[in-house]
C-alpha positions in Angstrom: 39.5 201.6 54.4 41.8 198.6 55.5 42.6 196.5 52.6 43.4 193.7 54.4 40.4 193.0 55.9 38.1 194.5 53.1 36.0 197.0 55.6 35.9 200.6 56.2 35.6 201.1 59.3 36.6 204.6 59.4 32.8 205.3 61.2 33.6 203.8 64.0 33.2 206.2 67.1 34.5 205.9 70.7 32.4 208.5 73.1 35.0 208.6 76.0 33.4 210.0 79.8 36.1 210.7 82.3 35.8 211.7 86.2 37.3 214.9 86.6 41.0 214.3 86.5 40.7 211.1 84.8 42.4 211.1 81.0 43.8 208.6 79.1 47.9 208.6 78.1 49.1 211.1 75.8 49.5 209.4 72.3 46.0 207.4 72.8 43.7 207.1 69.9 40.6 205.1 71.1 38.6 205.6 67.9 41.9 203.9 65.6 42.4 201.3 68.1 38.5 200.3 67.7 38.4 200.7 64.1 41.3 198.4 63.8 39.9 195.7 66.0 36.6 195.9 64.0 38.0 195.8 60.8 40.8 192.6 62.0 37.8 190.5 62.9 35.7 192.0 60.2 32.8 193.5 62.0 30.7 196.5 61.0 31.6 200.4 62.1 29.9 200.7 65.7 29.7 202.9 68.7 31.4 202.1 72.0 31.3 204.3 75.2 34.4 204.4 77.2 34.5 205.3 80.6 37.7 206.3 82.9 37.0 205.4 86.6 38.3 205.6 89.7 39.5 202.7 91.8 36.3 203.4 93.8 34.3 203.3 91.4 35.4 200.4 89.3 35.4 198.4 92.7 31.7 199.0 93.1 30.8 197.8 89.5 33.2 194.7 89.5 32.0 193.5 93.3 28.2 194.6 91.9 28.8 192.9 88.4 31.1 189.9 88.9 31.2 189.5 92.9 34.7 190.8 93.0 35.0 193.1 95.4 38.1 194.6 94.1 38.9 197.4 91.5 40.0 195.9 87.6 41.8 197.0 85.3 38.7 197.3 82.7 35.1 196.1 82.5 33.0 195.2 79.5 29.4 196.0 79.4 27.6 194.9 76.2 24.6 197.3 75.3 21.2 195.5 75.0 20.1 194.4 72.0 17.2 196.9 70.7 13.8 195.6 70.0 13.1 193.9 66.3 17.1 193.8 65.2 19.4 191.1 66.1 22.3 191.6 68.7 24.7 191.8 65.8 22.9 194.3 63.9 25.5 197.6 63.5 25.3 200.6 66.1 26.5 200.5 69.9 28.9 197.7 71.2 28.5 198.7 74.9 30.4 200.5 77.4 34.0 199.8 78.5 35.3 201.1 82.2 38.7 201.4 82.3 40.3 202.3 85.9 43.3 204.4 84.9 45.3 203.8 88.4 45.1 199.9 88.6 46.2 200.2 84.8 48.2 202.3 85.3 50.0 200.5 88.3 49.9 197.1 86.4 52.1 198.7 83.7 54.7 199.6 86.4 55.2 196.4 87.6 55.1 194.8 84.2 57.4 197.2 82.8 55.3 198.4 79.7 54.5 201.9 78.5 51.1 202.9 79.8 49.7 203.6 76.5 51.2 200.1 75.1 49.1 198.5 78.1 45.9 200.9 77.7 45.8 200.1 73.6 46.2 196.3 75.3 43.1 196.6 77.6 41.0 198.4 75.6 41.3 195.6 72.5 41.2 193.3 75.4 37.6 194.7 76.2 36.3 195.1 73.2 36.9 191.8 72.1 35.2 190.9 74.8 31.9 193.3 73.9 32.7 191.5 70.3 32.0 187.9 72.2 35.3 186.3 72.5 36.4 184.6 76.3 39.3 183.3 77.5 37.6 180.9 79.9 39.8 177.3 78.5 42.7 177.4 77.4 42.3 177.2 73.5 39.9 180.4 73.6 42.9 182.0 75.9 45.6 181.3 73.1 43.1 182.3 70.3 42.2 185.5 71.8 45.5 186.6 72.8 46.6 185.9 69.0 44.5 188.0 67.9 45.1 191.2 70.5 48.5 190.2 69.3 47.9 190.8 66.0 45.3 193.7 66.4 48.3 195.4 68.5 51.0 194.8 65.8 48.6 196.5 63.1 48.3 199.3 65.8 51.5 199.9 66.4 51.9 198.3 69.6 54.5 195.7 71.0 52.9 192.0 71.5 51.9 192.2 75.3 52.1 188.5 75.0 56.0 187.7 74.1 57.1 187.5 77.4 54.8 185.3 78.5 54.8 183.2 75.3 58.9 182.8 75.5 58.4 181.3 79.4 55.8 178.5 78.0 57.9 177.4 75.3 
């Protein structure tokens, strides 16, 4: 149980589906990432689907659902509300589609460990499923701070530290 948040998110579960040959980096713990995120925002335990996609699949989904004809690092698809249940009812949050080739290339370009970048993008996508947005500057700042707190809780470095130092 996370005492700070007062929520027991031990029933949070991630189901990983991967194309042949695709896998999360060594040391990845998406169940812990999900539980820490849910605890930080005070949400109930929930289930999440995680698909590890190829560049081609990521590009197709990004084109079909976001109108951007290029692969992307992470896409978030909320689960539909079940009839008779409020959208906030515990259950399935939705699905994250992670393109490991894009994620790995970004990590190299940014000089970050792949595992840390993977955890960051997982948390980022999950926060979208939980209703967080970053279209406006104030929303972006709030989401960045939330991501930083969650990742610190998980033992990862602040993914925004270098950008914050440039902004000052």
